[in-house]
Every structure is written in structure tokens, then in C-alpha cells.
C-alpha positions in Angstrom: -65.8 22.5 74.8 -69.4 22.5 73.9 -72.0 24.2 71.8 -75.7 23.7 70.8 -74.9 21.0 68.3 -72.8 19.0 70.7 -75.5 19.3 73.4 -78.2 17.9 71.1 -75.9 15.0 70.1 -75.4 14.1 73.7 -79.1 14.5 74.6 -80.5 12.4 71.8 -81.8 9.0 72.9 -83.9 6.3 71.2 -87.5 6.9 72.3 -89.7 3.8 72.6 -92.7 5.4 74.3 -94.6 8.2 72.6 -97.5 10.3 73.7 -100.5 10.2 71.5 -101.2 13.1 69.2 -99.8 14.4 65.9 -96.6 16.3 65.3 -97.3 19.8 64.0 -96.8 19.8 60.2 -94.3 22.6 60.4 -92.1 20.6 62.8 -92.3 17.5 60.8 -91.4 19.4 57.6 -88.3 20.8 59.3 -87.3 17.3 60.5 -87.7 15.8 56.9 -85.8 18.8 55.5 -82.9 18.0 57.8 -82.8 14.5 56.2 -83.0 16.0 52.7 -80.0 18.2 53.5 -77.8 15.2 54.6 -74.7 14.7 52.6 -74.7 11.7 50.1 -71.8 10.0 48.3 -70.8 12.0 45.2 -73.9 14.2 45.8 -76.2 11.5 44.5 -79.0 12.7 46.7 -80.3 9.1 46.5 -82.5 9.0 49.6 -86.3 9.2 49.3 -88.4 10.1 52.4 -91.9 8.6 52.8 -93.8 10.3 55.6 -96.7 8.5 57.3 -99.0 10.1 59.9 -102.1 7.9 59.5 -102.3 5.6 62.6 -104.1 2.9 60.6 -101.4 2.8 57.9 -98.6 2.7 60.5 -100.4 -0.1 62.3 -100.9 -2.0 59.0 -97.1 -1.8 58.3 -96.3 -3.0 61.8 -98.8 -5.9 61.6 -97.6 -6.9 58.2 -93.9 -7.0 59.1 -94.4 -8.8 62.4 -94.8 -12.3 60.9 -91.3 -12.0 59.2 -89.5 -11.2 62.5 -87.3 -13.8 64.1 -88.9 -15.4 67.2 -86.3 -13.8 69.5 -87.2 -10.4 68.2 -90.9 -11.0 68.7 -90.3 -12.1 72.3 -88.2 -9.0 73.0 -90.8 -6.7 71.4 -93.7 -8.5 73.3 -91.8 -8.0 76.5 -91.3 -4.3 75.8 -95.1 -4.1 75.2 -95.9 -5.4 78.7 -96.4 -9.0 77.5 -98.9 -8.1 74.8 -98.1 -9.9 71.5 -99.9 -7.1 69.6 -96.8 -4.9 69.8 -96.1 -2.0 67.5 -92.8 -2.3 65.6 -92.9 1.5 65.7 -93.8 1.8 69.4 -97.2 3.4 68.6 -95.5 6.5 67.3 -97.8 9.1 65.6 -95.4 9.6 62.7 -93.1 7.4 60.7 -90.5 8.3 58.1 -89.4 5.5 55.8 -86.0 6.1 54.1 -85.2 4.3 50.9 -82.0 4.5 48.8 -78.3 3.8 49.4 -77.5 2.3 52.8 -74.8 4.8 53.8 -76.9 7.7 52.5 -80.0 6.5 54.4 -77.9 6.1 57.6 -76.5 9.7 57.4 -80.0 11.1 56.6 -81.5 9.1 59.5 -79.0 10.6 62.0 -79.7 14.1 60.7 -83.5 13.4 61.2 -83.0 12.1 64.7 -80.8 15.1 65.7 -83.2 17.6 64.2 -86.1 15.9 66.0 -84.2 16.1 69.3 -83.4 19.8 68.7 -87.2 20.4 68.2 -88.3 18.5 71.3 -89.5 15.4 69.3 -88.5 11.9 70.3 -87.2 9.5 67.7 -86.2 5.8 67.2 -84.5 4.3 64.2 -86.2 1.1 63.2 -83.7 -1.2 61.4 -86.2 -4.1 61.7 -88.3 -2.3 59.1 -86.1 -4.2 56.5 -88.0 -7.4 57.4 -90.7 -6.0 55.2 -88.8 -7.6 52.4 -89.4 -11.1 53.9 -93.0 -10.5 55.1 -95.8 -12.3 53.2 -97.6 -9.0 52.7 -94.3 -7.2 52.0 -94.8 -6.5 48.3 -98.3 -5.1 48.9 -97.1 -3.0 51.8 -94.1 -1.6 49.8 -96.6 -0.8 47.0 -98.7 1.2 49.4 -95.6 3.3 50.3 -95.2 4.4 46.7 -91.4 4.3 46.8 -89.5 5.4 43.7 -89.1 2.7 41.1 -86.2 0.3 41.9 -85.7 1.9 45.3 -84.1 -0.1 48.0 -85.7 0.1 51.5 -83.4 1.4 54.1 -84.9 1.9 57.5 -87.8 3.7 59.2 -87.7 6.3 62.0 -90.5 6.5 64.5 -91.3 10.1 65.7 -93.5 11.7 68.4 -93.5 13.5 71.7 -91.5 11.3 74.1 -93.7 9.9 76.9 -90.8 9.8 79.3 -87.2 11.1 79.7 -84.4 8.7 78.9 -81.2 9.3 80.9 -77.9 8.9 79.2 -76.2 5.7 80.0 -72.5 5.7 80.9 -70.2 5.6 77.9 -67.8 2.6 77.8 -64.2 3.6 78.1 -61.5 2.8 75.6 -63.6 3.3 72.4 -61.2 5.7 70.7 -57.6 5.1 69.7 -55.3 8.0 69.1 -52.3 7.5 66.8 
């Protein structure tokens, strides 16, 4: 059995290579709206979405978080960037959505965003490493620039853009569901 929703779920991959160029405003608004419509516990609607499209601002966030990353993560990201230590935590994506609020609510909204992006031909990658902003020397200043709601807890970020290459689906591991 299949339908459009199930096809999008199976097609969605984490994109780590983006083409330069902005996402059309109407497309980005539809993607954010999908996050806004995500369910939240007890209908708290506790997720805030901060949308960044300025390449300098996105780079400043990446550069500011980089010093807080563990060495093993820096090595892996440098390797993914062809050996260049000036990697982008956000894979040089032209747009970034920072989610703040409750952990579970942010996770549900993030998946809605990624599925909506896929359905509109936009690549996405959830960036859990964004949370290292809280340990970064410049973290408080960077968080201030994001103008998050007072008392808001940072969740994660989602890099968005037109995918530079297709990502084939890896085989699924067997035995991951138990039926009782």
C-alpha cells in the first residue's frame, strides 16, 4: 500500500550538499507553516521558528559554534568538507530554520518541516549539533542575535536548500519492528 505521503516519507534523505541560491519566499513560508501545524503535547504550541536566509548570518552562527564542537566532530565535519577546516555546520545551505521550545515538540515540528521540504523539491538536514551553541564562547551573543522568545530553550536547526546531488535510499536493517 502506498500514497503520496508514504512516497515522500520514503524519499526524504538528509541533504549535506546544497546548490547556491535562495529558496523562493512562498516555498519557505509553506515549509515553516508545516512546522507550525505540527502537533504539540497538550496543544501547547511551544515551538518558535527563527528563519535565516542571510549567508553572512548563517556563516557567523557556524563559525561561532565550531569552537564548542568535540574534536571528533570537527574531524568528521572537516573530512566531509574535503579536508578544509573552515566547514559549515549547516553545509553552506542558503536557509536555516532554528527551532526552540520543548524537545519533543521541536522534534515533531522538525520532521514536518523536512517532509514538507521534500514534497516541495527542497533538500533538508536536521542539525542537532546546533545545541553546542550553548557551550560556545560566543553562544550568548549568537543566541541574542536570533531574538528567541524569552526563556526559550534551543532545540535544533534545519538546513534547507536545493539539493546538489541525489541521495539514494540505503537498505533498511531487518528486525526493527516487533509485533505482539
